[in-house]
N, C-alpha and C positions, 0 to 999 in steps of 0.2 A: 581404534581408529579405522579410518570410513579411507575406501578405494572408489574413488568416482574416472569411469567411462566415459572420456567425454571425445574430444575434438569437433565439436558442432556448436552454434549458439548455446544451447541450452546446455552445454559444460562449459562456458562462462557464466553462463546464469548460476550453475551450479557451487562454479568456483566461489562467488560473488557470495552465496548463501557463507558454505563452508570456511572460509574468510570470517568470516566474520564472527565466528568462537572463539578464535583465539587459539584453536584446538591444533595441532599437527592433523597430514595427511596425506593421501597420494593421490594424482592423478594420474590417467593415465591417456595416454593417446599411440595411434597406430604412426605415424609418423612426426616429423619434428616440424613440419609447416606451421602449424597453429602457434603463432606467437601470444604469450599469454604468461598472466608474473600470476605463481601462485603466493598471495604474501607469509602465508601460515602450514604450505600443503609443501610437496614436493612431485613434479612435474619427473614423471621416464616416459621410453617413449620403445616403441618397437610392439609387433603385435604376441598378444596373449593365446594363445591355445591352454585349451580346457586341462593341459600336464603344467605348463607354466603357471595361470592364473590359479591354480589348488595348487602349488607350493609358497606363488605370494603370499597368499591370503593365509595359509597357517603359519610362515615366518614368522609377520609383521603381524599378530593377530589382527586381522581386519576382522568386525565387527557387522559391516552394513556395506554390502555393495548399490553402487547411484549411477543406474544403466542414464547416462545423458551423453550417448550417440545417437548416431543416425539415424531416421526411424526400416531402412534399408538395409542396416546394418546386418538383413537376419543371421548371416553365422556368429555374432559377438554375442546377437543378443540367448542363439544358442546356449550360446557355453560358459554368458553368466547365468541361465536356467541351470544348466547343469554342476558347475560349481555350486552355488546356493544350495543345490537341493542335495549336494555329497558334503557339507560341510555345515550343513542347516543354520544357511544366512539367510535375511531376509532381501527381499531385493524392493528399493525404489525406482521406477523408473520417469526419469523428465522425458512427456511428452511436452510434441509440441498442440499447439492449438489450429484444430482443423475446422475446413469453414465447413458448409452445409454443402452435400452432394447433387444436388438440382441441378438440370440446366446442361450437366457435363458428360462424354459417352465411356463410359467406365470399363477399365477392360481388370482383368483378373493378373495379366503378369503376360511378359514382349510377346511369348505366343499371341495367349488371343489380344495386343495388339496390333500386331502386324496381322491377322487376319480381318480383324477390323477393317481395318487402313483399308488390306483389297479389295473386301467386300464392299466397300463406300466408293470404289474408286480411287484411290484418294494416290495420286502418284508423283506430286511436290511435297514434301516433309521438312519444317521444319522440329528435329527434335532437339528438348529441352531438357535432356536428363541426365546428362554426365556423359563424361570418357568412359567411364567401367562399362556401358551400356550398351555402348557401340557392336562389338561380338555379337551382342542376345539381340541386335535388329540388323546383323548379316545377312536376312535371307530377305529383312527389305530393301535395304540400301545399293542391294547390289544387283536391283533389275530396277529399281526408281531413283528420280534424284531425289537428296535427304542433303542435307545439314547435320551440323551436331555444333552445339555453342558448347564453350568446354571453358575452364580458367586457364590461361595464357600463363602455364609452369610450363618446368621445363620434361617432369614428370612427367603430367596429360602430353604433349606433343609425342612425345618418344609410345606413350603407352596408345594415343590415336596411329600414329606410325606401325607400330605392331601390330594391328587389325587391320593393316594396310588400308585403311580410309586416307580418303587425295582431302591432301592438306588444306587444298584450294575449298573443301566443301565444310572448313574449323570456321566458328566465330568465336569468338573472345568475349565473358562478360565482360572484360574491362574496357571496351571499345563503343560499346554503344546500348540504349537499353530495349528495354523488348519494342515497342511500340518503334523504332524505330528499325529495329533490325526486320518487324514483321514488312516494314511497310521495304527496306531495300529487297528482301530473297521476294518480298511476293510467294507465301507459301500455301496450300490446299486448303492445309491446317497446322497445327502445333501440337505434338506428342509429349507429355509432362508425366510427374512422379506426383503424388499424393506426400509433398514434398512441408505441407502445412503451413502457417501464416511469414514462421522466418524463417523456409524457407524460401520466403520469393514467390509463392503459388498465385494470390492473390490476385498480384499486379500480371501473372504472363495471363491468367484467365481475364483479367480487363482488355487488356492492347490486342487478344486472340478476338474475343467480344466485339471491340471497338476497329476494328480491319472486320469485321461481319464472316470470321471462319472458325469451322466447329475446333473444341478441345476435345481429347482423345486422351485419357489420364490414368494409369498402370496406381490401381489405389494399394496403397501399405500395406505392405504383410502384417498378419495379427501377432500381438508378444503371446511369448510365454507364458500362462498359464502358474499365477500365483506371482506375478508381477502387481507393486502399489503402484499407482498411479498420480503423478500428481503436473500443473500445469503453472508452477512458477513457483514464485519465492518461498511466499506464505506456504505454499502449502508443502513446498519443502523443508524447512528449516520444522513444520509442525511438525514431520513426520520422522527428523530424523533424534529431534526429540522425545521423541515417544520410542525408536528403534535401537536408539546408539544412548542412554539417558549418560548423562554427564558430558557425551562433548561438549555441549554447548555449558556454560554454567549457567545459565538463566533458562527458565523457561518464558518464552512468548505466550501471549491472549487475544483476546476477542475484546473487540472495546464495545461500548454497552449501543451504540449502535448500530452492529454486524450484530447484538443478540437482538437485538427487537427485528429488527428486518427476518433474523431469522423465526421469531416467534410467528411475526407474521403472515408469514409464507406457509407458514403450519398451520395455524392456524385459517388464514383460507384454502388450503388443503382440506382440510376436516367441514372445514363449508361448504365446498364445494364434491363434497363426496367422494374424494379423491383420497387411498390410506394417506395415512403418515405413520415413519414407521419413528427408531431411535435417533433419526440424525434429519436433517433437514440441509437441501445442498443451497448452498449462496452466490449468486454474483459477487464480487469483490467491485471496488470502480476502480481497479487496474481492469479489468474482465478475469479473473482468478475465480475459477469454483475453487469451492470450504467446502467441510460437511459441518454441520455444529450439532452439538449433541438436543434434544430436546425432553427437559423434561418433564411434562406430560399437555396436553389438548382432549378438547373436551366440544361439544356443543350445547348451547343453549335453544332449547327451541320452548316458545311459548304459545298453543292455540286458544286465540281472548274467542269464548263461544260466545261472546254479546253479537258478534259483528257478524252481518248477513251473508249468507248463501248466495256466490259468485258467481255463476256459469262462464266455461272456458274452454276455444276447441282449442285443440292441439294446432291446429295451423297457424295459431296463433304464437304458441310455441315454440313451435318446429325448432333446432337449432340454435334457442337462446337457453344462457344459464339463466337459470329463473330466479327472481329474489322473492318469490311466491311459491310456497310451494301446497301439487295438493292435499289437504282437505280429505283423507282416507281410507280406509281401514286397511288396506290394499298394502298400502304403502305407508313402509317403516318414517317415520320420525325423520327428519333433516336427508332423507333423497332426492335425488331430484330427478329422480323417473318420470319419464311422459307417460300418462293413460292413453290407451289404444281408442281414448273415446271424449266425446264431454259429457264430462261431470257438473257438477258441483261443487265448488273449496270455500275455504274460510282461507283469509289470510294468514299466513304464520310469522311471526316475529322471532327473528332467528340471526343468533349472534354464533362467534366459534372464541373459545379463549386456547390459549399456547402459552406455556412459560419454558425460559432459559435459562440456568443458572449461571449466573457473570462466570465465565472463569480469566482473569486479571496473571494468569500465568503467575511469574516474579516480582511482577511487579507489585508497587504498595502503595494500591488502589484503593480507596473508601470503599468502590463496590461488587470489591470481591467478594464472590458470594452471594453475592444478592439474587433476589428473582427479578427477573424479566419478563412482564406479562403483557402480550396482548390482544384483545377483545378485537373481529374484528368484523361489521356487522355491510352487509346491504345500505345502498342509500338510492334515492332517486336522483341526487345531484352527483350529475357526470365530476367522474376523475377522485384523485380518492385524496382524503378532509382528516386530518390529526388530531385532538383532540387529547386535553389533558386527561388521564387518571391519576388515582393515587401516587402521592412520595414525588414524579414528577414537575419537575418546577413552570413557574407560568410568567411569561418575558411580559416586565413594568416599564423598561425602558428603552431608546433607539440606540442604534449603533452596532446591533450581532447580526442584523441583514434577514429578523423574524417577525412576523408580525404580532406588534404591545397586546397584550392580551390570551396571544396563543399559548399554546404547550411548548416548552424550550429543549425542542427537537431541530441540534441544528438544518443546516444544511443538506450536507452528506446522505449524514444519516435517511435524512427522508429519500432522497433522489434513489438508494438502497433502497427503501419498502418501494418506492415506485416504480423502477424496473424492475426489482421480483413479483409484484404483485402483479406488472401490469401485464407481465408476457403470463401470466395465467386467466386475467379474468379483465376485461377491456370497458366494464359499466363500471359504476360508482361504489367509492366502498366508501364508509369510517374508519378508520383507524383511532383505538383507545390502548396509548402506553402507561405503562403504571411499573410501582415502581416502591412493594413493600414493606414502608420501614424509608420513604427516599427523604423523607422531610427530612430527618433528624440526621444522616447523612452528608445534608446539604447546609450544615450549619460549618461543616468541615471542611466547605468544598468555596469556590472564589463564586458564589452565585449573589453572593448579597452586598456585596460589591457591583456587581452586573445588572443589580434588581433584579434578580430569577428571584423568586417569591415560592416558598409552598414543596421546593420541592429540588432531587438534581437536577440536571440535562442531558438526556442526548444526546451524547456525542462519539466524534472518531472523523479521522481524515482518508484514514486510509483501512477502517475494519481493525484493523494490528497495531495491538497492545506487547511494543515493544519495551524490555525488562528499562526499569529509570528512566524513562522514553524521556530527551532533552527535547527533543518535537516536540511534543507532546507538552511540555512550559513554554516552551518559543509558543506556542499555539494559543496557550493561556495571556501569553504575555500580548499577543495582539488583539484579542479579545478586548481584557482589557479598556488597551487605548482607544481603539474603537470604539469604545461606550465613552470612552472620558470626557473623546470628541464628540458623540454626538451629545454628551450633556450640556456642550456648550464651556466642560472647564475652562478656566482662562491660563489653564500652565498643569503642564504636567511633572510632578512628582514625583520621579522612580529612590528606588530605596533595595534595601537587601536585606532586608525585611522585618519583622514587624516592631521592634524593638527601633531602629531604626525609625520606622516610621512613625509610631508614638509621638519619637522626637518631634517628627516633621512635621505632625501634625498641629501640635505646640508652638509651632512658629508661625504657620497658613492655619490659623482655623476659622476660614471664609472658604476655604477649597470646599466643593462637594465631596466625599467618602471615593466617588469612584476618577479621583484626582491622582490618586497616592497608588504607585503600581508596581511591585515586589521585580524590579530583575534578579535576584537569589547571586546565580554568578557570571549572567549571560550582560557582562552590561554591552556590547557590541550588539549582540543582535535585536537590545530591547531597541538601541542608538537606533540602528540601521528602519526597525520597523519605526521610528519616530520621520526619520527621514523621510522614508514614504507616503506617511504619512501624512507628509506636511505636515506635524506639529509647529506650528507657533515658537514656542517656549517652553523650554525641560529647565528640572529644577532635578539634582543628582544629590543625595546625602550618600556617605561613604566614610563608614571605617576604614580606621588608621589600614588596620590590614590588610584589606582589596586596594586602599590609594596609592600603597606603596608598588603593587602590583599592579595595579593601572597606569602608576606615572612609569614604569621600565616598557608600556605599550607590549602590556596582555589584558584581550577584552574580554577571554574568558580569563576568571583567575579562581577558580576552581581547585586545591590543591592538590587535585590529582596529576592537574594539566601542567602549575607552575606553581611553584616557593619562593621564599623571602629571600631576596638573594644580596645579603648585605653586603657586598664589592659594588653591586653598584648603589646602594643608598650609601658607600662612604662619599660613591664618585659622584653624587650628587650633594650631597656635605660641604667638597672642595667646593667646586664650581659656586657653593653659593655665602663661600668664603666664610664656610664653620670653623672653628678650633681644630686640635688636636683630638681635645674632650669631648667633642662629639665621635669622629673615628676609633676611639675610646668603648665610647658607651654603645655604639652600634655596635663591637666587636660583641660585646657582653650579652646581647638578644637574643632573648628565649622565643617572645612572640615581640611585634609589630607593637602593637599599643603601649610597650615598658618607654618607646617612644616621648611617651608625652608628657611624661616623670621622670627622665633620665638624661633630657640633657641639658647646656647649661643654660642658663637663661635668656643667656647673649645672644645664642646661638639658633635657641627652637626659633623663632621669628624669621628667619632668613633662609632652613632649613622644611619648615609646613608650606609656610611660601612659595619654593622650588616644586617641594614636591605636587600644589599643587598644580604648579602651570605646568610642571609635564603632564600630571592631569588632563588636565583642557588641549593639550597637545596632541594624545594620543584619541578625543574623543571627540576633538574638531572632526580631527579624517576620517569620521564615519556621520554626526551628527551637522555639516560645517554649519549647520540652524535654516530655520522659513522666515525670517522673520524683520521686519521692514526695514531694521537695521545693518541684514548684511550685504544692501546692497553696496557697503563705506565698503566690507571686505570683512567687516569685524562680527565672532560669530558670538564674543563672551555677552552682548547682552541676548540672543538668542539661549544660551547653554549657562545655569550654573550649576555652579558644582559647593558642595557642601563638607568643608571636613566634619566629621561626628567621633566626639573622644563618650569613652563609656561613660559617664553622667550627661551627655545629651550638649555638653558646650560644640557651637561651631564655629568654626577658624576658616573664617571665607579671604 
């Protein structure tokens, strides 16, 4: 059981993550003003001092404390730390993202802020530090012009009045933005707290700087020792999975793109002579920073003896991370040390190699447990260049948004590597990604159909593998349709799997293999993609079990989402004019496919036509058609639905 201490934006984030597990938890806030829905949790309110929090944790079997409270809630942080120590509980701190501390006037506390303001001659101040700080800043506002911006609610107004602060000097968040408020009050400076990005810190600073006034900032208090800090949803979930096993029924993992980025960064760090530990921190597409374990990392050095000695001075090298290292007995191979004299040197051909083991969590990913290897070398060409290594596929068809002939490293993984590596080194780099055994693994993926040969793809849009990810499946559908259009397929043939695809390939033998795309259970998502990409003609093959669900309006036909509805089928039969014998046959059904042989011959044609008609009605609400015939209002020429029996016979 988890106890989340919230009341903030980070508290909402923690609730979203916890709700995704489907397990019960507790969410605690000091007051009842935060409106929040906990789907699987219980929201409690009221101050929990050390004794109350300890008793609560014992009574409810709390195994993990999640501190998602405000960064300035110092008393709560201390209470959490004390309770955690006494009960031997782990603590995860959901921390905000804080900007750099450059070009601002930093204050250790409110006393220090008053001292600096007085010293700098500030007599007209806008305080954006909240109603709770009015009392602490009394020595300043009692002598100078000062405004406080607070939330426009009764308890805040009462707090300000209780401190004796004049009501006419109050401003409210709800009434105007930072820039408008500064323009109206014309303060000499603003005072704010280091509240992080979610606390609107950047907006306050930008508004003050645009107005040309200084920003005084009270530093956030340090957290107690022993808190494990995360900055986003992925890090929080990974921490919960590790510290409270079983709360999530399935573990999440990392994509091949995230693993390739971690391996590349570890290799570059080694190449630059910087220490590499057992883990490396990676910035993910959403800005979150997570650490991945590194299995191995080493430098490959080569000293060509046949190259001439070349003189080079320190001045030519100063301030640069060199691609060539001085060849001198006193300089260890791979060192970036700059010798304090002009020396003779030979170029060193140098690269570094690092390996990360792919952990897909509990997702049935074919690359789980595989080595993702990155070799990084300096390049004379500017920018970052991606090369194909062993087991990584090569692109042979258009439509993927990747260079034909280049490695199958998708756009987001490329961006992740570029972002993480360019932050360390701004020169040219060659990155070779390899996956030993990837050629064999690729046979179990969609790559052959996508025109990717010789290996797997390096993929991932978020860097995180969610167990049995629907998102990943739908992304794969989109990629397949994009390739089908890029190779000029005259028609897209969508089907539920290998069996129905085999029947449809026999029906349309002249279509390229890329024209056939599996929708699995995601009929609606597939048709939405077809509509979005303006596919002119779609033929859908569907088995009867999925067809009867689709006819009822269900675009997701997974058995976990919807089951066969006999009452609905009898309604269809009655509307089609079928006899009572058909209704009786429906009552006896165990599986929908039994309808192929269980209906009276005189009723079968009418019943299956009615089912097919209702399937059209459901589908055309998503895919109205993109062909020229749709100008007249008919979508049937753009969308064809073929009802398949178990032997591949078609009902149209």
